[in-house]
C-alpha positions, 0 to 999 in steps of 0.5 A, spaced: 532 443 520 532 439 527 529 442 533 534 446 539 530 447 545 533 453 550 528 451 556 524 454 560 525 457 567 521 451 571 525 446 566 532 449 565 538 445 569 543 449 571 548 446 573 555 442 571 560 445 568 559 440 562 552 442 562 553 450 561 559 449 556 554 445 552 548 450 553 553 455 551 555 452 544 548 451 543 545 458 538 539 462 541 535 457 536 529 454 539 525 454 545 519 450 546 519 444 541 511 445 543 510 452 539 514 450 532 506 447 531 503 453 527 498 453 523 500 447 517 496 447 510 494 439 511 490 439 517 490 439 524 487 445 529 489 452 529 494 454 535 492 458 540 491 465 539 490 465 531 482 461 532 477 465 529 473 469 533 465 471 531 463 479 531 463 479 539 470 476 539 467 469 541 472 462 539 467 460 532 466 452 533 468 448 526 460 448 524 460 456 525 467 456 522 464 452 515 458 456 515 462 464 513 469 465 510 470 464 503 469 467 497 462 470 499 464 473 505 470 476 501 466 480 495 462 483 500 469 486 502 471 487 494 466 492 494 468 496 499 475 497 497 473 498 489 468 504 492 474 507 495 479 506 490 473 509 485 473 515 489 481 516 491 482 516 483 475 521 482 478 526 487 485 525 483 483 526 476 477 532 478 479 535 485 485 539 481 481 542 476 475 543 480 479 548 485 482 552 479 477 552 475 471 553 480 474 555 486 479 559 482 486 558 486 493 557 482 494 552 478 500 549 481 497 551 489 492 546 486 496 540 484 500 540 490 494 541 495 491 535 491 497 531 491 499 533 499 491 529 500 493 523 496 499 522 499 496 523 506 491 519 505 496 513 503 502 515 509 496 515 515 494 508 513 498 507 519 494 509 524 488 504 520 493 498 521 494 501 528 488 502 531 485 495 527 491 491 531 491 494 538 484 495 539 479 494 534 480 489 530 479 489 522 471 489 521 470 496 526 475 500 523 473 498 517 466 499 519 468 507 523 472 509 517 468 508 511 462 512 515 468 517 515 470 516 508 462 517 506 461 524 510 467 527 507 465 524 500 458 528 502 461 534 505 465 535 498 458 534 494 455 540 498 461 543 497 461 543 489 453 544 489 451 549 493 453 557 491 454 559 499 461 554 498 463 557 491 466 565 490 462 568 484 462 566 477 459 572 474 464 574 469 468 568 469 470 565 462 474 561 460 480 566 458 479 570 466 480 564 469 487 563 465 489 570 467 487 569 474 482 575 473 476 571 477 474 573 484 478 566 488 474 563 494 474 566 500 478 563 506 472 560 510 470 556 503 477 553 502 477 552 509 471 548 508 473 545 502 480 542 505 477 540 512 472 536 508 477 533 502 482 531 509 475 528 513 475 523 507 482 522 506 482 520 515 477 515 512 481 513 507 487 512 512 482 506 516 480 502 510 486 501 506 490 497 510 485 493 513 480 491 507 486 486 505 487 483 510 480 483 512 478 479 506 485 475 507 483 473 514 476 469 511 480 464 508 482 456 512 489 456 514 488 448 515 486 448 507 490 444 503 488 449 498 490 455 503 495 458 498 492 457 491 486 461 495 490 467 498 493 468 491 487 469 487 484 473 492 490 478 491 489 478 485 482 478 485 482 483 489 486 487 486 482 487 480 476 490 484 482 496 486 482 497 477 475 496 476 474 502 481 479 506 477 476 504 471 469 507 472 473 514 476 477 515 469 470 514 465 464 514 467 465 519 473 469 524 468 463 523 463 458 525 468 462 531 470 463 534 463 455 533 462 452 534 468 457 538 472 461 538 479 456 536 484 453 530 480 461 528 479 463 528 486 456 525 487 456 519 483 463 517 488 459 519 495 453 514 491 457 509 490 461 509 497 454 509 500 452 502 496 458 499 498 457 501 505 450 497 505 453 491 501 459 491 507 454 491 513 449 486 509 455 481 508 456 481 516 454 475 518 458 472 513 465 474 516 470 471 520 475 475 525 481 475 529 483 478 535 485 484 536 493 483 539 493 490 544 497 495 542 503 493 537 506 500 539 507 498 546 509 491 544 515 494 540 517 500 545 518 494 550 521 490 546 527 497 545 527 498 552 527 491 555 534 490 550 537 497 552 536 495 559 540 489 558 544 492 553 551 490 557 549 483 558 552 477 556 549 471 552 555 467 555 554 470 561 553 464 567 547 468 570 543 467 565 537 462 565 534 462 557 531 466 553 523 468 556 517 465 553 511 463 555 511 455 556 506 451 552 502 452 545 499 459 548 502 466 546 503 472 550 499 476 545 491 476 543 491 474 536 497 471 534 502 464 534 508 464 537 514 465 533 520 461 532 527 465 534 532 467 528 538 469 529 537 475 526 537 483 530 541 479 536 542 485 540 534 485 540 534 479 543 537 481 549 530 483 551 528 476 552 534 474 556 532 470 562 536 473 568 535 471 575 534 479 577 528 478 573 524 474 578 518 469 577 513 475 575 517 478 570 516 487 568 514 487 560 518 493 560 524 489 562 523 482 559 519 480 554 517 474 550 521 471 544 515 472 540 514 479 543 522 480 539 521 476 534 514 481 532 519 487 532 525 483 528 519 481 523 517 489 522 524 491 521 526 485 516 520 487 512 522 494 511 526 494 505 521 490 501 515 496 500 522 501 501 523 498 494 516 500 491 517 507 493 520 509 486 514 505 483 509 510 486 514 516 484 514 513 477 506 512 478 505 519 480 509 523 475 505 519 469 499 522 472 501 529 471 507 528 465 503 524 461 497 528 460 501 534 459 504 529 453 497 527 451 494 535 450 500 535 444 497 529 440 491 528 437 487 523 442 481 521 436 479 514 435 476 515 429 470 519 429 470 519 437 474 524 440 478 521 448 478 526 454 485 528 454 482 526 463 481 520 460 488 518 458 489 514 465 484 509 464 489 505 460 493 502 465 487 501 469 484 497 463 492 493 461 492 492 469 484 489 468 486 484 462 493 482 465 490 480 472 484 476 467 489 473 463 494 472 469 492 464 471 491 462 464 498 464 461 503 467 465 502 462 471 503 456 466 508 459 462 513 461 469 512 455 472 515 450 467 521 455 467 521 456 475 518 451 478 514 454 482 507 452 484 504 459 482 509 460 477 513 465 482 515 467 489 512 474 491 519 477 491 519 474 484 513 478 482 515 485 485 522 484 482 519 483 475 514 489 476 520 494 477 524 491 470 517 492 467 517 499 470 524 501 468 522 499 461 516 503 461 520 510 463 525 508 458 520 508 453 517 514 455 524 518 454 524 515 447 518 517 445 517 524 449 524 525 445 520 524 439 515 527 440 519 534 442 523 534 435 516 533 431 513 539 434 520 544 433 520 542 426 513 542 425 512 549 429 509 548 435 514 550 440 510 555 443 503 551 442 504 546 447 495 546 448 495 544 441 494 537 438 499 536 433 493 532 428 498 527 425 501 525 432 497 519 435 496 520 443 496 513 443 504 511 442 503 513 449 499 506 451 506 503 451 508 507 457 501 506 460 500 499 458 507 497 461 506 501 468 499 498 468 503 490 468 508 493 473 503 495 477 500 488 477 506 484 479 509 490 483 503 491 488 499 485 488 505 481 490 507 486 495 500 486 498 501 478 498 508 478 501 506 483 507 499 479 509 504 472 509 510 475 512 507 480 517 506 477 525 499 475 526 498 480 530 500 485 526 497 484 519 494 491 518 500 494 519 503 490 514 498 491 509 500 499 511 507 498 509 504 498 502 499 504 502 505 508 506 510 507 500 505 508 495 504 515 499 511 516 501 512 516 493 507 522 492 511 526 497 518 524 493 515 526 486 513 532 489 520 533 492 523 531 485 520 536 482 522 542 486 529 539 485 529 538 478 526 545 477 531 548 481 537 545 478 535 546 471 532 553 471 535 557 465 534 565 468 537 566 461 531 562 457 525 567 462 526 560 468 525 554 462 527 548 467 526 540 464 519 540 467 516 547 464 510 549 464 510 549 456 512 541 454 515 543 448 521 547 451 522 542 456 526 537 456 521 532 459 525 526 455 531 528 460 527 527 467 524 520 464 531 518 463 533 521 470 527 516 473 530 510 468 536 511 472 534 512 479 529 506 478 535 502 475 539 504 482 533 502 486 532 495 482 540 492 484 537 496 492 531 491 492 536 485 489 541 486 495 534 485 500 531 480 496 537 476 496 538 477 504 530 476 506 528 470 508 521 467 508 518 466 515 514 460 515 513 455 509 507 451 510 507 444 509 505 441 502 508 449 499 
């Protein structure tokens, strides 16, 4: 597209009617041709504001840049996310049982407490992203919050180890627990457990949005192989996430079964402590980006300035032009200039330069084009991560519903009995397997079909993941119908905790593997998409979008479950609903098909949003 220019106030010529008419006919397209020199993959220097800096926020020389970053630095960062995910999944698997069997809390309240913890820990990631982009930078945000995370895990370990924090376990066998006859935890004991649990969640809020972005920052944007490195980075990053989940679903469960709760939670704290040490050891190898100041303030300034000038006209003779700093320098630290777009034209009024703005404008009355474009980008990104809330909802449902199915099935592999709590390891194993073969099988095949150098674009991968998730939940409904009919036919209708010896739990592997593959395509593609498309000075907030979508999926699962239970409860059959505690009298198959229908509707919405979306910037040579 050819360059079009709206001149700066210093250079703008306002004179003859002819020149004004020509100006009016121009789109608000491009301002300051110098600002079009964004970072390229075929060489050329960094634009002002995007140059890597050291830990002390001083610009790095070419010699320093060549000695830092790359895969070595990225691998130090991977360990932190792997430990955080190991702790996250370790708590999600064990904490409900710990509250029920040890703290003697009702199962439903225990499950709700843990679901709320998981949801809040993800939704609050926007706080960590804000602090990183506004003030602390990604390195210091990770350093502070990973220490908080370790303190929370240490508190949970103390709670599970010291009798002071536990209710009496005397005369409290399995039957007494199930009947609710055990002494419940005292209010102050639950207060301590919930406090350290939410301290852990608060620590996760600062790690999750920053680790992927900080790792991606380690690669040189001027390199010919930048796009390839970035593509591989997000796959390897998610591989480390998956490895942490595998350890949580196997080793941590084994430790809990053989050595107790204190040892299980202690192993999570030990893993986080080791990853923290490795992260700090890698400090000399890291590259950093300047925080760009408060993004919330910049967003608010755009909205306020646009509202104040809502009655101004772009064709007015008083209009001077769209306001931007001259040259290549951006008004936002850590950011290059962003080219103007024609979306959300109402927001352009925030950058509308009028004579009364004067030579030294108030930022609450006049904003730069780059600042306005940041807000536009955040708005344009929203529909994509919002479309993945449905996948997060399905993943949350699978963690509970599939385990309930597994309790009724034979989990033996030969003479080896697989614990039911280990069943969620199979999606993680499928993710690990697919990611390991991704570049050897999927990319070459899809490259021949699509012609895309990486096999598929980021949004195409998100869409592929959604389609596979639909197949997964549809198969889950088909198998659940078969399992339920088999249980009723063979007299297991009331024995919902007794395994049926002739029906293998490994039929569940189909839905587990499909949802694992869906997660690979959807979440990895989403993380890469958000990193590349988010504004330079808001990349942590962009990455937080994915975590927020995951948290909203947890909350949406709880809301949907409550709606379904209320809508399908049958008072004449003692309140049995689709999601009855007795899976054999419930209708989990209907619920899975409801999820299938909702997923199809959600996928149609994603197709519409993806079709309308225009990628921000294309690197040279891509």
